[in-house]
N, C-alpha and C positions, 0 to 999 in steps of 0.2 A: 197471521201475523208472521211475517218475515223479515224481520228487523235484526235475527240472528245468522239469516241465511249466510253458509261458508264461513263464519266467524269458528276457530278453533278454541276449546274452552277447556281447561283441566279443572275437574272438581275434587279434592279432596273427601272421602267420605260418602264418596260418591255412587254408593251402591243401597244406601239403604235410609228410611226417612226422606229427611231436608234433600240432603243430595241427590235421592234416589229420583224426589221428586222434580228437580231441577233437571240430573240426565235427560231424565224425558221429556219434558216440556222442550230444553234446549233444542233436543235431536229433531221433534216434532217442529219445529223456527224453522230449522235447515241447519243447525249448526252440526260441526264435528267435535265430539265429545271424548274425552278422555276420561274414563271414571277409574280412579285409585281408592283401594282401599284391603284392608287383611281379611276381607272375606271373601274366599277365595271361588266358592259354588255360587253364593248370589251373585258375582261379579260377573262370571263366565254365565249364565243363566242369563242375565239384564243384558250383556252384551250380544248374546243371540235372539233374544226378545225383539229388541230393535234391529239389529241385522235382520229377520226374518220380515221388517217392515220397511225394508230398505233404508233404514238410518245411517248414518254414520260412528259408530259408538266404539271405543278400545279400552278395552278394561284392562288397567295394570293392578298386579298384585303389591302394594307397599303397603309400609308403616311410616304414617305421618310425619311421626318425630322422628325419624332416619333420615338424613341429611341424602346418605346414597339413595333411597329410594325413593325420594321425591327429586332430586335430578335423572333419575332415570324417569320417572313420568313423564319430565319436560321434557327431554331427549325424544321420548316416543312421541309426542306430541309435532315435535318438530321434523322427524323421519319419517313419520307418516303422513302429517298434512303442512308441512313446510315451515309452518308458524306457530304464533300463542298470542291470541289477541285478547285472552282473557283467563282467569283464573279464580276460584272460590276455595278459599280457607275453611272448608266448613267441617273437617271430622272432628270429633269430640268426644268426650268421654266424661261419666257424670258420678262422683262419687260423692258423697253426704254424710254427715257428723259434724258437731260439735268441734270446735278447734281442739279441745279439751283432749279430745279422744281421737284427733284424727292422726293417722302414721303416716311418717317421713314418705314411704312406699307409696302410698293414696294421693299425696301430696305429690310427688314426681312424676304419677301416672297422669294427673289431670293436668301439673303444668306440660308437662311435655307434649301430649298432644292439642292442647287446649291453645297454647302461646308458644313452644319452641315451634310446633306443625308450621303455623302460620309465618311465623320466623323465617324458617327454611322456603316454605314456596317462596316468601317476598325473595330473599336473597337470592334465589335460580332463579328465577321469573323476570325481577324489572332487569336484569343487561338485558336478556333477550327482546322485553319490550322495548327499551331504551336504543338499540340498534333499529327496531324497526320503524322507531319514532312514532309508536300508539299502544297503548293496551289498558287495560283496567285491572284491578285485584280488588275482587269483595270478602268480606269475612263476618262469617257468622258468626256476631255476637250474642247477648241475651238481657231480655227484662229483669233477669236475675243480675246486672251490674248494675242496676238502678234501682232494685228493690231490696231490702232487708228478708232476704228468705230464708227459717228457720232450719239450721243444717246442712245450709249450701254455701259458707263461708269462702271455703277456696275456690270452687267451681264459680262463683260470682268473681273472687278477684282477678280469675284466668281472662274471664269474658271482658271484663274493665278493661285490662291490661292490654288487647285488642284495640280499644278506643284510641288509647294514647299510643300505640302503634303505629294506627291509622294517622294518625294526623302530626306524626312526626316523618311519615314517610313522603305524606302530602309535601313539604316543606321540602325535602330531599330531591326529591325524585317528578312532580309534576311537571316543574320547569323543563324537562327532557321527554312529557308527553302520555307518561303513567298516572291514568286516576287512580283515586281509593274510595272506597266505600263498605259499608257496612249495612246488616240488615238484623235488626232486634225482634228475633221473635218469643214471642210468649209460650202459653202453654197451645200447643200442638202437640195432635196425636200421632207420636214416631215409636219406636219400638224402643228406644229408651226411656221415653214417658213410662212405655208401659213396664218395663222394667222397675222401674219407680216405685212401682204400684205392688212391689211381692213385698210378704211379708204383714201386709196391711190386716186388718180385722176384718174389712170390707173388700167384696171382689171389687174388679177393676171397673165395670160398667158403673157401677153403684158411685165411685169414688168419681168417673167421670164426669157422672149427669149431676154431680154435686159442685164441680169445678167448672163448668159450662152455664150454672144457673147464677154465678157471680160474676162472669165476663159478660163486658155491658152488652155485645152483641147475641147473648146467650145461646154461644157454640162455643168447643175448642176450634181452634186452627188446624188446618190440613197441610202436608208438605205443600202442595199444589198453591197454598196461598202466598209463601214464602217464596215459591219458583217463579211466581209471577212477577213479583215486584224484583227479586235478581235477575231476572231478563230482562226487563226497564234500565237498570241500571249497568246493566254489561252493553245495552244498546248505543248507538251511534245519536240517537236521539236522547240519550241523556248525557250528551259530551261535554256539558257546562255542569252537571253535578260530581262537586268533588268534595273528600273530605267530610262526609255525612253518614249521618246513620239515621237508617229508616226503622222506626217500629213496625213490627205484623204481629199485633196482639192484643185485636179487637176492642181493644178501649180499656185494657189491664189497668195501664199507667193512670190513668183518670179516677182509679176506684180512690176510694179515701180508707184511710188506714186502721179503722175499725168496725 
């Protein structure tokens, strides 16, 4: 497949989990990718690994919740590759706990990365795309926005807010050529998910097996499952796909609540 060939794509949180899967797949499709994250070692290694395979990937060390870092990543895409065709607001953090025990510090950590980060990316990417007359921004939300996951209130709220953000951006900026889409992953085997298993009485493998049995397709998702969907949404073939959220969850949302 080459429908992303020569497209310039910025991915926040692009060096781990879903973001890493997107970075690698997009490069394999011929895209020129700027992968932004706060993972210096992982980002440097990812850039080298892809360069050794002949792909165009630039790692940018930056915090998705800091405006200067986000703008610098966009500037890098423009200076290195000349344009910005797509941006993926993918960086995310997870803090769990009932709201009655949730600290203001944890609230701010979640909201700053999961919501402010995408706002900043849109703020600085949209003007570039409007000048070009074309572009697409994809948000990584979550099925947590649609399901009452226990002890996920703030995380779920941050992800649900992305959908409302996408709706308003569509009315404001799609007339100028910018599309806005989102993917809503279910249970995906990522480092973030693995970290959430720490402290449980059972090992991760046992927990994963139990979760997989409950999902209608009888397996957990992989980052590449999400990356394939995002790749289509960013392509010209999806040019009439706008203001939509695509679930990538193996049927989780079909499950009864008992």
